[in-house]
C-alpha positions as a Markdown table, in Angstrom:
| # | Residue | x | y | z |
|---|---|---|---|---|
| 1 | Unk | -48.7 | 71.7 | 14.4 |
| 2 | Unk | -46.0 | 72.7 | 17.1 |
| 3 | Unk | -42.6 | 71.2 | 16.9 |
| 4 | Unk | -42.0 | 71.6 | 20.6 |
| 5 | Unk | -41.5 | 68.5 | 22.6 |
| 6 | Unk | -44.5 | 67.0 | 24.5 |
| 7 | Unk | -44.3 | 68.9 | 27.9 |
| 8 | Unk | -45.8 | 68.3 | 31.3 |
| 9 | Unk | -48.3 | 70.7 | 32.7 |
| 10 | Unk | -45.5 | 72.6 | 34.8 |
| 11 | Unk | -42.2 | 74.1 | 33.7 |
| 12 | Unk | -39.5 | 75.0 | 36.1 |
| 13 | Unk | -36.6 | 77.2 | 35.0 |
| 14 | Unk | -33.3 | 77.6 | 36.8 |
| 15 | Unk | -30.3 | 79.7 | 37.3 |
| 16 | Unk | -28.0 | 76.6 | 36.9 |
| 17 | Unk | -27.9 | 73.2 | 35.5 |
| 18 | Unk | -27.2 | 72.0 | 39.0 |
| 19 | Unk | -30.6 | 73.3 | 40.1 |
| 20 | Unk | -32.5 | 71.5 | 37.2 |
| 21 | Unk | -30.7 | 68.2 | 37.7 |
| 22 | Unk | -31.7 | 68.5 | 41.6 |
| 23 | Unk | -35.4 | 69.1 | 40.9 |
| 24 | Unk | -35.3 | 66.4 | 38.3 |
| 25 | Unk | -34.0 | 63.8 | 40.7 |
| 26 | Unk | -36.4 | 65.1 | 43.5 |
| 27 | Unk | -39.4 | 64.5 | 41.2 |
| 28 | Unk | -38.0 | 61.1 | 40.1 |
| 29 | Unk | -37.6 | 59.9 | 43.7 |
| 30 | Unk | -41.3 | 61.0 | 44.3 |
| 31 | Unk | -42.5 | 59.0 | 41.3 |
| 32 | Unk | -43.6 | 62.1 | 39.3 |
| 33 | Unk | -43.0 | 62.0 | 35.6 |
| 34 | Unk | -40.4 | 64.5 | 34.7 |
| 35 | Unk | -38.2 | 65.5 | 31.8 |
| 36 | Unk | -35.2 | 67.8 | 31.5 |
| 37 | Unk | -35.2 | 69.8 | 28.2 |
| 38 | Unk | -34.3 | 72.9 | 26.6 |
| 39 | Unk | -36.5 | 76.0 | 27.8 |
| 40 | Unk | -39.3 | 76.6 | 25.4 |
| 41 | Unk | -38.7 | 79.6 | 23.1 |
| 42 | Unk | -41.6 | 81.6 | 24.7 |
| 43 | Unk | -39.7 | 81.5 | 28.1 |
| 44 | Unk | -36.3 | 82.5 | 28.9 |
| 45 | Unk | -33.8 | 81.1 | 31.4 |
| 46 | Unk | -30.4 | 81.7 | 32.8 |
| 47 | Unk | -29.1 | 78.4 | 32.1 |
| 48 | Unk | -31.2 | 77.4 | 29.2 |
| 49 | Unk | -32.5 | 74.0 | 30.8 |
| 50 | Unk | -35.8 | 73.4 | 32.4 |
| 51 | Unk | -37.6 | 70.6 | 33.9 |
| 52 | Unk | -41.2 | 69.8 | 32.7 |
| 53 | Unk | -43.2 | 67.8 | 35.1 |
| 54 | Unk | -46.9 | 66.6 | 35.7 |
| 55 | Unk | -48.5 | 67.6 | 38.8 |
| 56 | Unk | -52.3 | 67.3 | 39.8 |
| 57 | Unk | -52.5 | 70.7 | 41.6 |
| 58 | Unk | -50.6 | 73.9 | 41.9 |
| 59 | Unk | -50.0 | 73.5 | 45.7 |
| 60 | Unk | -48.0 | 70.2 | 45.1 |
| 61 | Unk | -46.1 | 71.8 | 42.2 |
| 62 | Unk | -45.0 | 74.7 | 44.5 |
| 63 | Unk | -44.1 | 72.2 | 47.2 |
| 64 | Unk | -41.7 | 70.5 | 44.7 |
| 65 | Unk | -40.4 | 73.9 | 43.5 |
| 66 | Unk | -39.8 | 75.1 | 46.9 |
| 67 | Unk | -37.8 | 72.0 | 48.1 |
| 68 | Unk | -34.6 | 74.1 | 48.8 |
| 69 | Unk | -33.6 | 74.0 | 45.1 |
| 70 | Unk | -32.5 | 77.2 | 43.5 |
| 71 | Unk | -35.3 | 77.8 | 41.1 |
| 72 | Unk | -35.7 | 80.7 | 38.7 |
| 73 | Unk | -39.4 | 80.6 | 37.8 |
| 74 | Unk | -42.3 | 78.1 | 37.9 |
| 75 | Unk | -45.0 | 78.1 | 34.9 |
| 76 | Unk | -48.1 | 76.2 | 34.3 |
| 77 | Unk | -48.4 | 75.3 | 30.6 |
| 78 | Unk | -51.7 | 76.0 | 28.9 |
| 79 | Unk | -52.8 | 75.5 | 25.3 |
| 80 | Unk | -52.6 | 79.3 | 24.9 |
| 81 | Unk | -49.1 | 79.7 | 26.4 |
| 82 | Unk | -47.6 | 79.8 | 30.0 |
| 83 | Unk | -49.0 | 81.2 | 33.2 |
| 84 | Unk | -46.3 | 82.4 | 35.9 |
| 85 | Unk | -46.9 | 80.5 | 39.2 |
| 86 | Unk | -43.8 | 81.4 | 41.1 |
| 87 | Unk | -41.1 | 84.0 | 40.3 |
| 88 | Unk | -37.9 | 84.4 | 42.1 |
């Protein structure tokens, strides 16, 4: 059994803590369940913090990710790991 926290189906990584906090607040304002957490070991990030969030489709996830926030990468979480959706 995995010891990693329960994650949403998308993981956004950032260059800075400010970027992570900005997306987290944007998602919360839109009523999307989101959590700030340490980046999973299988991924790497400049600041070490990511935002995990649930979203019904990849288009909506990209819209949130492209909201003018300095995003490093966007991943979709799967049982087998992570798929890159957007890379900067």
